[in-house]
C-alpha positions in Angstrom: -18.6 -21.1 9.5 -20.9 -20.2 12.3 -22.4 -23.0 14.3 -25.0 -22.1 17.0 -26.3 -25.1 19.0 -28.0 -22.9 21.6 -29.7 -19.6 20.8 -29.9 -18.2 24.3 -26.8 -17.7 26.5 -28.1 -15.5 29.3 -24.9 -13.5 28.8 -26.9 -10.3 28.1 -29.3 -10.6 31.0 -27.5 -7.8 32.9 -27.7 -5.3 30.1 -24.4 -6.0 28.4 -23.3 -7.8 25.3 -20.0 -8.9 23.8 -18.1 -7.6 20.8 -16.2 -9.9 18.5 -13.0 -9.4 20.6 -14.7 -10.4 23.8 -15.1 -6.8 25.1 -18.3 -6.3 27.0 -20.4 -3.2 26.4 -23.7 -1.9 27.7 -26.5 -2.6 25.3 -27.2 1.1 25.3 -23.7 2.0 24.0 -23.3 3.9 20.7 -21.5 0.8 19.1 -24.3 -1.6 20.0 -27.0 1.0 18.9 -25.3 1.2 15.5 -25.1 -2.6 15.2 -28.7 -2.9 16.1 -29.8 -0.2 13.5 -27.8 -2.1 10.8 -29.6 -5.3 11.8 -33.0 -3.5 11.6 -32.1 -2.1 8.2 -31.2 -5.6 7.0 -34.6 -6.9 8.2 -36.4 -4.1 6.4 -34.5 -4.9 3.2 -35.5 -8.6 3.7 -39.1 -7.5 3.9 -38.7 -5.4 0.7 -37.0 -8.3 -1.0 -39.8 -10.7 -0.1 -42.1 -8.5 -2.2 -40.0 -9.2 -5.4 -40.1 -12.3 -7.6 -37.0 -14.5 -7.0 -35.8 -13.9 -10.6 -36.0 -10.1 -10.3 -32.6 -8.4 -10.8 -33.2 -6.2 -7.8 -33.8 -9.3 -5.6 -30.2 -10.4 -6.4 -28.8 -7.0 -5.5 -30.8 -6.9 -2.2 -29.6 -10.5 -1.4 -26.0 -9.4 -1.8 -26.6 -6.3 0.2 -28.1 -8.3 3.1 -24.9 -10.3 3.2 -22.9 -7.1 3.1 -24.9 -5.8 6.0 -23.9 -8.8 8.1 -20.3 -8.0 7.2 -20.9 -4.4 8.2 -22.3 -5.5 11.5 -19.2 -7.7 12.0 -17.1 -4.6 11.1 -18.8 -2.5 13.7 -18.4 -5.3 16.3 -14.7 -5.3 15.8 -13.4 -1.9 17.2 -10.9 -0.2 14.9 -10.9 1.9 11.7 -8.2 0.1 9.6 -9.9 -1.6 6.6 -6.7 -3.6 6.0 -6.3 -5.0 9.6 -7.3 -8.5 8.6 -10.7 -8.3 10.3 -14.0 -8.6 8.4 -14.4 -5.0 7.2 -16.4 -3.2 4.5 -14.0 -2.4 1.7 -13.8 0.5 -0.8 -14.8 -1.8 -3.7 -18.1 -2.7 -2.0 -19.0 1.0 -1.9 -18.0 1.4 -5.6 -20.2 -1.6 -6.5 -23.2 0.2 -4.9 -22.4 3.3 -6.9 -22.3 1.3 -10.1 -25.7 -0.3 -9.3 -27.2 3.1 -8.4 -26.1 4.5 -11.8 -27.5 1.4 -13.6 -30.8 1.6 -11.8 -31.2 5.3 -12.2 -30.2 5.6 -15.9 -33.7 4.8 -17.3 -35.6 6.8 -14.7 -36.7 10.4 -15.5 -35.0 13.1 -13.4 -36.9 14.3 -10.3 -39.1 17.3 -10.5 -40.3 17.1 -6.9 -39.5 15.3 -3.7 -40.9 11.8 -3.7 -43.2 10.6 -0.9 -42.8 7.1 0.3 -45.4 5.0 -1.4 -46.7 3.8 -4.8 -46.3 0.1 -5.2 -45.9 -2.2 -2.2 -42.3 -3.0 -3.2 -41.5 0.7 -3.5 -43.1 1.5 -0.1 -41.0 -1.2 1.5 -37.8 0.0 -0.1 -38.6 3.5 1.1 -39.0 2.2 4.7 -35.7 0.3 4.4 -34.1 3.5 3.1 -35.3 5.5 6.1 -34.0 2.8 8.5 -30.6 2.7 6.7 -30.4 6.5 7.2 -30.9 5.9 11.0 -28.2 3.3 10.9 -25.9 5.7 9.1 -26.6 8.4 11.8 -25.9 5.8 14.5 -22.6 4.7 12.9 -21.6 8.3 12.4 -22.3 9.1 16.0 -20.1 6.1 16.9 -17.3 7.3 14.7 -17.3 10.7 16.5 -16.3 9.0 19.7 -14.5 5.7 18.7 -12.5 4.4 15.7 -14.8 3.1 12.9 -14.1 2.0 9.4 -14.9 5.0 7.0 -15.9 2.5 4.3 -18.7 1.2 6.5 -20.0 4.8 6.8 -19.7 5.3 3.1 -21.5 2.1 2.4 -24.5 3.1 4.5 -24.6 6.4 2.8 -24.6 4.9 -0.7 -27.0 2.2 0.4 -29.7 4.7 1.3 -29.2 6.2 -2.2 -29.5 2.8 -3.8 -32.7 2.1 -2.0 -34.2 5.4 -3.0 -33.4 4.8 -6.7 -34.7 1.1 -6.4 -37.9 2.4 -4.9 -38.3 4.7 -7.9 -37.5 1.9 -10.3 -40.2 -0.3 -8.6 -42.7 2.6 -9.2 -42.7 1.9 -12.9 -39.4 3.7 -13.4 -40.5 6.7 -11.4 -43.8 7.1 -13.4 -45.9 6.0 -10.4 -43.9 8.0 -7.8 -46.1 9.8 -5.3 -44.8 13.4 -5.5 -44.7 15.9 -2.7 -47.0 18.9 -3.3 -45.7 21.7 -1.0 -48.4 23.3 1.1 -51.1 21.0 -0.4 -53.3 21.1 2.8 -52.2 24.4 4.3 -54.5 27.3 4.9 -52.3 29.7 3.1 
């Protein structure tokens, strides 16, 4: 269990921070950027979750995802790409669970006939914002993986998570019935 008696350490005052193995990196490094974007995504999911009643099924899913995102941050903070190396890593079954949840959430929703604009209900708008931030985290993690070893399941998880948040946003818009649809060229002079 983690125990923090003191919140500030002054260790990052010179623009560096530590990974789980003690390696020091600049706060501007690709790895730290990816970890930061995952943290921001987690915060956005917390904001979306706060809009839902505690007994809402989606609230339980989002609570578990928030925990998974801490695992994913720990994964990124431990350099390496082997999901079986004994370190805290995102696993294939976590990605599969997201796929199962996406399918269950999407099953009762009518197929799309247009792109969906972020909006509708408050919960839906917050889920769309979280989705966009997860997409950024995915881009950052993918950029990291281009230059350093990274667990492929962490990348897969982020990709599926953005899909889950999109479907969840539609579910919170009355099963897609209250989606705000894109109308191409709506305000153009053509």
